[in-house]
N, C-alpha and C positions, 0 to 999 in steps of 0.2 A: 467469603468462600462458600460455594453451595455444597450441600451434603450429597453424598452418593446414595442412590437408591438400590444399588447392588451391594448386599451385605456379605457376599462370599469372600473368604480370605483371598488376598492376592497371591498368585503363584509366582514362581521364578519366571515362567514364561510371560506372565503379565508385565513384570518389571522389564524383561528384555524387550517386549513389544513397545512399552511406553518409552524406553530409552531410544529405541530405533526411531520412534515417531518424533521425539525431541531432536534427535540428531538430523533427521530428514528436514525438519522445519528450519533448523539453524543452518543447514547446508543450503537451502533455498534462499534464506535471508542473506547468507554470505555471498552467494551467486549474484543476487540482486544489487547488493551494495558495491561489489566489485564492478559489475556492469555499469552501474551509474557513474562511478568514479572514472572508468575508462572512457565514458562519453563526455567527461568534463563536468559532471554534476555531482552534487553531494547526494547521498541517499535520501535526505529529507526533500531536497528539490525534486528528485524523481517522484517521490510519493506525492508531492504537491501537484505536479503536472498531471499525474494519473488521476488524482482526486478531482481536479478541475475538469479534465477531459471526460472523466466517467460520471460526471454529474448527471442524474437521471433525465432531466428535461433537455439536455443538449445546449442549454443557454448558458451565459456566464454564471458561474456558481457563486451564491452568497457566501461570504466569509465564514459565517456561522455553520453552514453546511460542510464546508471544507474542513473546518475544525472538528466537526463530528466524525467525518470520514477518517481523519488522521488521529482522532482520539487525543487531541491537544486542546489547550485553552485558546479562546479566540485571539487574545493579545499575542500569544506565541505564534500563531498562524499569521497574524497581521505582520509581525516582524519577518517571518519567513517569506511572505509575499513581497514585502518591501525589498528584501535582498534579491529575490528572483526577478523582480521588476528591474532592479538595478543592473542585472545581468541580461536583460532583454528577453526573459523566458515567459513572463506573464504581464498583464496589464491589470491595474486596479481601477475599477470604474465605480462611479456613484450610481446607485439604483435610480432609474428615472421616476419610479413610483414612490420611493422613500429614500430621500437623500441622506438619511442617517445610516443606511444600510450599504455596505461595500460589496461589490461583485468582483470576481476574478475571472479573467479569460486568458487563454494561451495566445502568445504571439506566434508568427510563422516559425521562428526559430524553436520555440518551445514545442510546437506541434512536430517539427521535423525530428528533434531529439527524442521525443516521446514515441514517435512512430518506430524509430530504430530500436530503441530499448524494449518496446512492447513486442516486437517480433522476436527478439532474443528470449524474452520472458515466456512468450507463448510456447516456444519450442522446449524451454526448460520445464515448464509446467506440464507438458505432455509426458516428459520423462518422469517427472515428480509424481504424477498421477498413478503410474504403475507401482511405484514404490509405496505410496500411501495406501493404495488398495490392498496390497499384501499386508501391510501393518494393521489396517482396520479390520481385515478378516481375522487376523490372529487375535485381536482384542474381542471379537464376538464369540470366540470359543469358550 
């Protein structure tokens, strides 16, 4: 845990703001989990699809990069990829430059489901942004 650079005592308002912030984060997470399930995905599958599609270079994502994005161990992501591939959501490919390295890409079904979920999430994030801005302003006082 990192140390705080602000040594002022926390006020009741600080605790209220921190509680509101945590509640807002959890509310967004709950929204996301429920939306994934309604689309027929697990929340982990949704996060996997997003990590693969959001890979910076737009190419199939190396398994190690996906693991970093999801903050999971590579072998755990490998198992998640295998289950998602079994459901027709992603493909696991060998890297043509290094056959020891696995790459992950979305299938058309994975792309379609992610597109639908991402539209819902974009709308929810716009709502969430207003709430977060208010909480963050409170914490700056």
